[in-house]
N, C-alpha and C positions, 0 to 999 in steps of 0.2 A: 572855243567856245564860239557858239552860234553867232551870228554877225546881226545887228538890229538893221533898220532901214527906215528912214523917214521920207516924210511929203509923199507923192503921188506914187512913187516906188514902194513907198512903206506900208502903204493900204493895199497893193498888189502883193507885196512880200506876206504881210501878216495873213491873205486869202491863200497862200501856196500850200497850204496841208489839204486843199481840196484839187483835183483835177482841175475843174474851171479856173480857181486860184490862180496854178500854174500856167495854165494858157493862157489865161489874163494879163502875167507877169512878163510871158515870153513877147506876149504882143506889143507890151508896151515897153519893153525894152528895147526891141528893134523897131518900134515907130522911134523912138528917142535916139535910136543909131543913124535911121534913114534922113532925120532932120541935122542933127550933129553932122553928117558928111556932106547936106546939102549946104550948109551954114561954114563948110570948110573947115570944120571941128572934128575931124574922123580919130583923131588920137585921144579927144575925151569921150567919144563915143565907144570906143574900145573899150577903154577902160572902164567904164560903167559898167561897160559890157558884162567883162568879165569878173567886175566885182559881184554883179546880178548872179552869174553863175557860179561862182565861189559861197553864195548863200545858200544856194539850191544845193550844192554840194554838200555843204556843212549842215545840211538837215537830210541828206543820204538820199536825194534826187540826183544822183550819178545820171541816169538814161535823159534826165530834161535838161540837166547841165550840159551835157555834151551835143543835144539836139540842138542847145539854145547857141553855143559858141560856133556850129557847124553853120547854122542859118547866117550867125553873123559873120562868118569866114566868107561865106557867097556874097553878103552885100558889100563885103570891104573889096572883092576882090583883088587887083594887084597892087592894093596903096599900101606904104608899108606899117599903116596902121595895123595890117593883116597879122601882123608878126606879135600884137599883142595877146590877139585872140590865139593863135597858135602856141603861144609860150604858155597861157592859161588851160588849153586843151593837155597839152604837154605833161604839166602839173597835177590836171584830173585824172590822166592815164596814168602816171607812173603811183598817185593813191591809192588807185582800184586796181594795180596791176592788170589792167586792159593790155600794157603794151611793157617791154623790158624797157631799163633806162636809157640803153645805150640806142634803142630806136625811138625814142619819144620825140625829142625835140626836132625839127626840122632844120636844115642847112640854111644858117645866117638868121635863124629867128632872133638867137639873142645879140648878134650884131646890130640887126634893125631895131630891135626893141630897145638897147642902149643909146643908139643915137637918138632915138625920139628922147631917150631919157636925158642926153646930153644938150639936145634943143630947148628941151624945155626947161633945163638947169640956167642954160645961156638968156632965156627969154625971161625970168625970173617966176616962170610957172612953178613955184616950188613944190605943190603938194601933186603934181602931175609926174613931177621927178622922181618923187619919194614914193609914188604909187611904182612908177616903172623900175625903179632899181629894188623895192622890194621883192617884185614880180620875177626880176631877173636872179637874185638870190634865193629866193624859194626854191626855183628850176635849176639854179647850180650846183645848191646844197642840199638838193632832195636827198633823204635816208638810202633810198634804194640806189643813187648813183655811189653810196660811200661806205654802204654795210650792208652789203648783199653778197651774193656769192662771187661775183667779180670785184679786183680790187677796187681800193678809192680810186676814183677819177683822180683827185686830187694830189694823192700820193703816188699815182704813177707816174705823174708829170706836171708838178704844182706851176711848171711854168708855160706851159701848153693850156692847161684848165683854166689860169686865172688870167689868160690875156685877153677875153673879153672885157672883163673888169676893170683890167689894167689900163686897156686902152680908153676907158670912158674919164670922160672929165666931170661927170657927175659925181662918180665914184670917187675918182681923187679928191673932190671937195668934201664927200662923207667922211675920208677915212685918214686926210690928212692930219699931221701932227699938229696939238692946237696951239698957241702962242705961248711960250715958256709961262708956267702959270707957278712955279716950282721955287720953295726957298729951301735953305741949306736944312736938314733935319736937325733937330735941336740937341743939344746937349744936356744933361740934367742928373744929378744925383737923384737915389733910391730906386726904385726897382723899377723895373723897363713894363709899359705900358704896351698891352699886347694885342688887339684887336682882331680878331679872326671873323671872317664874312663870308657865308655860302647861300646858295640859295636851294635849300630843301634839302640837299644830300650831306650830310657829314659823315658818311661811312671810313673813309679813309683819314680823317682828320680829326672825330670826335676823341678820340685818345690822345692826341698830341695836345688838343685843347687841356684836357686832364690833367696830363702830364705836367704842362706850364701853370697850371691852376696851385699843382702842389708844391711849385718851383717860389721858395722866398725871392729870388731875383728877379720874379716878375707878378705882375696883376694882370688879369686877363679878363677880357668882356667880349662875348658874341652877339652877331649881328646875323639872323637870318631873315632874308629879304621875302619870303614866303609867310614866314609868321609874323612878318610886318605890313603885309599885303602891299609891299611896293611892287613884288612882281614885275621888273621890267621884262619888256618883251623885245624879241627883233626889231619887232615895227617902230614901236616907241621911242626905242636908241637910235632908231638911223633918222626918224625925225628929229631927234635931239641932234645929233651929229649933223644932219642937215642946217638947222638952225644956227646951231655956234659958228658952222662955215659961214652963214652969213652975219656974224658978228653979233648973235643975242648972249646974251647972260645967261645963268644957269634957270632963273625963272623964266625967263624968254623962250628956253630950251624945253619947258617941263618937266626938268629934273628936281625942281623942288617939290613936284606934287607929294604928299604923302612924307615929306621930311620932317618929321614931327622935332622940338627942341632935344627928346632924347636922344634921337640919332645923330644930329647935328654936333651934340657936345661929345656923346661917344666918338666919332670921328675928331673931331678937336681936340678928347684926349687921350689919342693914341699916338704913342712913339712908333709902334711898327702895327702896319694892316697888312694882314695874309688873308689874300682871297685864294678860297678852293674852288677850284676848277675853272676853265676858260669856258664861262657860260656869260649870260644876262648879266650875272653878278661883279666880273670882271669888268667889261665894258660899263657899268655904272659906277664902279670906284675906279676905274682911271678919269672919270669925266667929273667927278664931284670930290675926289680927296685934292686935288691940288688947289681948290678954293677952300673946301672947309675944314681938312687938313692939313696944310701946305706944310706944316715940320714933320709930318710924317712919311717915313720910308714905305714905300706900298712893293709889296710883294704879290706876284701872281703865279700859282701852282697848275699846271696844265698834263692832265694824263694823257689819255689815248685818244677817245672819242671826239673832246671838241676839236681836237687837232685837223678834224675835218668836217668841221661846223663852218659858220659864217661868224659863230660869236670872235673868235682869234683878230678876224680882221678889221672887226670895228671898235677894237681897244684901239685907245689911245697910248702908245707904247713909248713917248717922248715924255709921258707923266709917272711910269714905271720904273722902278729904283732894278729890280730884279725878276726876271722870269722864270722859275722853277720848273723843269720837270722830272719825270719820275725814271724815264728812261732814255739812250743817247737816240735809238729811232727816231721817236718823237719831238725828240729837240732838234735832229737834222731837218725833220719833214719842216718843221716852224720855222726853221733857218731860211729854208727855199721858198715858203710860201707866205711870209712877211716882211713888210720892211720895216726891220727893228733896226733903230737908231744903234749907231757903233757904240757909243756908252753906256747901251743897256747890258747889264752883267746877265750871261745865261747860264745857269748852272743846272747839274744834273744829280740828286741824292734820291736815294730809294723811299720808298714809303715808309712807315712807322710798321714793324712786323713783329712781334713777342713770339719768335721761334723756337725758342726752347722746350715751350711747353709741345712741341709736336715729336721731341727726341723720347718715345718710349719703346720699349721693348716690342720686336715683331711678333705677331701670331705664325703657329706654323704653316698655314695656309698663304703668308706673303709671300713664298718662294716662288709662287706658281699665278701670281695675281697683279694685272695692270689695274691702275687705278685712274680716273677723271675726273677731277673737282671742278665744280659748274659747268654742267659740260650741255645742258639742253637749249642750244642757240647753235641757228646756223651760223655766227662767227664764229663759236668754241668747234665746229666740226667733227663731232661725233664719228661721222663715217670715216673721217681718216683714220681712228682709233679702231674702229669695227673691221678695216682692212689688215691694220697691223694684228690684231688679234685672230683674224682666219690664218694669217701667213703662221702667225706660232702655233694654232692648232693643229695645222698640217704636218708639224713635227712631233707634236705631245700634244694631245687631246686636254691634258692638265690645265692647260691655260685657261684663267677665266680674269674677266673684265668687271672691276668694281668702279659702279658711277655713283660719285657722292652729290648727292643734292636733289631737287625736286625737276620733274619733267616737263615737259615743253609747255609754254605759256599757253593759253586758250585766245588769246589776241596776238595774232600773227599776219604779216603780210600773204599774200596769194604765193610768194616764190618761198615764204619761211614755213609755210603751211604743206606747201608740198614735199619739201625737204624731211620735215619733222614727220610725216606718213611715211617716207621712204625709210628713215631709221628706224622709228617704230616698228614698223614692219620685220626689217633687218633682226633688232632685238629678239622679237617677240619668236623669229625662227632659232635664234640663238640658246632659246629655253633658260639652263640653269646654269649654262655660262656666263650669266650675266646677273649682276645683281645691283639694282638700283635702289639705293639709302631713301630717297624722297629726301622732303626737307629737314636738317639737322643741325643742332647748336651742337655737336661734340665732334666735329671733323677728324678731332687728333685722336679719338676713339678708333675710327671708322680706318683712318691711316695704320694704323697698327697692322692691318689684313693685307696691306701694300707694299710689295716689291719692287714694283715699278711704277712710276710716276709719269705720266706723261702728259706733255702739252701738243695738243692736236689742232691749236687756233689757227685761225687764217689773219688774224690781226689781234694782237696784244700790246698794251703798253710794258708791263712786267708781268703780269700772269700771278698773281697772289698766290692761287691754291696749286699751283704747279711748284713755288718755290719751299710754301709749305711741306709738300711732298717729299722735295728733297732733305727739308731737313729735318724728316722722319724718319730718315734712311734710307728710303727709297731710291733705286736707279733712275737720275734722270734722262730722259729723253723728250727733247724738245724739237717738232716741227718747224722749220724754218720759215717762219711765218710768212707768207707771199708776200701780203699787203705791205709789210714793212721790210723786206728781206734786202730792197735797194737800198736803204737806209741805213743797214747793219743789221736791223733782225736782231734776234735772240743770241745772235753771236757776239754783237757789239755788249751786252748785257750780261751772260753765262761765258762758260768755257766754251771754247769752238768742238770741243769732242762731243758736247750734249745735244750738237745740235744736228739732224739729217733731213733729208729731203723728201725723200719718200719712205713708203710704210715698207717696202723692204730693206730700207737701211734700218729703219725703227728695228725690223726682227731680228736683222743681223746683229744689231749693237746690243740687242736683249739677250739672247742667244749667247755672246760672247761675255757678257760681263753680270747677268742675272745671280750667278752665284757666286761672285768675287766680294764676298765680306767687306774687304778692306779697302777696295776701290770704292764701293757707296760708302763707308765710313769718312772717307776723305773727302767725298763730295758735300758730305752733309757736315762737316768741319769748315768746309770752304763756304758754303750758303750761310752759314750761322757765323762767320767771319765778317764777311762782307754786309749781311742784312739783317742780321737781328739788333732790335731796337738799341741794345748796349753798347754795340756799335756805332750805330746809324745818329744816335744821340747828338752826339757831338757837334755832326755837321749842322742840324736844326738848332743848336743853340748858336751856333756862327752866324746863322741865316738870320733868329728871330731877336738875338741878343745883342752882337755885335760884340763892340771891345767889352762887353757885361761878361761875353761868354767865358773871358780868360779870368774873371774875379771868381 
């Protein structure tokens, strides 16, 4: 959302839609920076300059934002405050794709920036500390560092990646466990009261909610923080964490803003609170539940994406009873990247998946058809599947690729657009050897055409589309997802013989086993036995109902 501005800068900012207005804004900002430097307040001046550059960038004025930051860097010279401008420049470069993530941050810029944050925190200049910590996390957890062609910088080596933050006293204050505020979860008769919380996305938990609504052992309520217009953000939660570190209560930390009597009552009502996604909702719940729901058990479920964002870092894990992950690799990344209390129970259970509906008879064309479900993203790396197809077609031109799902989004980063254009050109060259279904609600019917199901992804938590393909009776061929291979990857989730490292290994596995109906049937039985909801439900009963699950 575009930022607003007040005072003299606000007047110039409102005029920034015109060229004279942008010139006036830059001139005023630089004049204020010169004055701040003269008065010994270079850090404050650098922070204000960075804020004004973000204001311009938010409105699409990237060239003017770059120019403003460059002129400010010249004024700051060798001062440590120059790190503030340098980091903001790096963020802007990553936002626009003008520079690769790996080369965007100047050496020592983050270290210098965080040193300034620590000095501000120690001096009681909390607003400056907050601004600088927010800038550091926007740079370190920029999507281009974690969700591009290169492996996630955090997943590659959490200790090295997080070392600048872990050395910061201000960050330590913002993420320290809060004083013990939990009481023993209450024991009582009657149905178990379950409160499910999410922020916008109910894709993987919606079915669980409905199943437990229909369970006589439960009463179920939901809170969607987006619908409730609470919408906690990274910045508001960082502010709350710092205020709490200074000894403020929930109101003083701004956490009670928007909390209606109904929301407070829902939290107090719950016996178990289940937060879906390690997003802002998880941080929010970890800060409020100990006070507003002191007798409830708090569970947070994290998938793959959130593990490489800042949000799990801001959760007060001392307030959480169970951390639920959907895959062993994600569990291990979280253990390596978070300071989790020894008493916190960390468990891994699959997603809810109704897999029996995929076990349908195959069509004759399936014998020479590979399938990829949910394919059109750099992270899904369909080019890897195309490499496999090319190798197979050298042996038998009858091999075909079925791409299930819509094509590439129109909203892509520069790196993603280059990738998408390259893949699109390869698909066009293959002609009838590839079929693209487009958006569909009947994946199970398309999978009747698939004799081989491929996971070509660079990173996954579980890859539900691949699991559905195996449940359909297709031969499983899973790339050793490079971003999480160090942490066990798919081999910690599936039988090891499903996993291959290269398109050459994938083609060899397909040629050896594609016609072995008995082998495919055994793999289908395995995935139904381990991942179908009829078997997984008991694990969620234990999670959500506890002792009541035995009843």
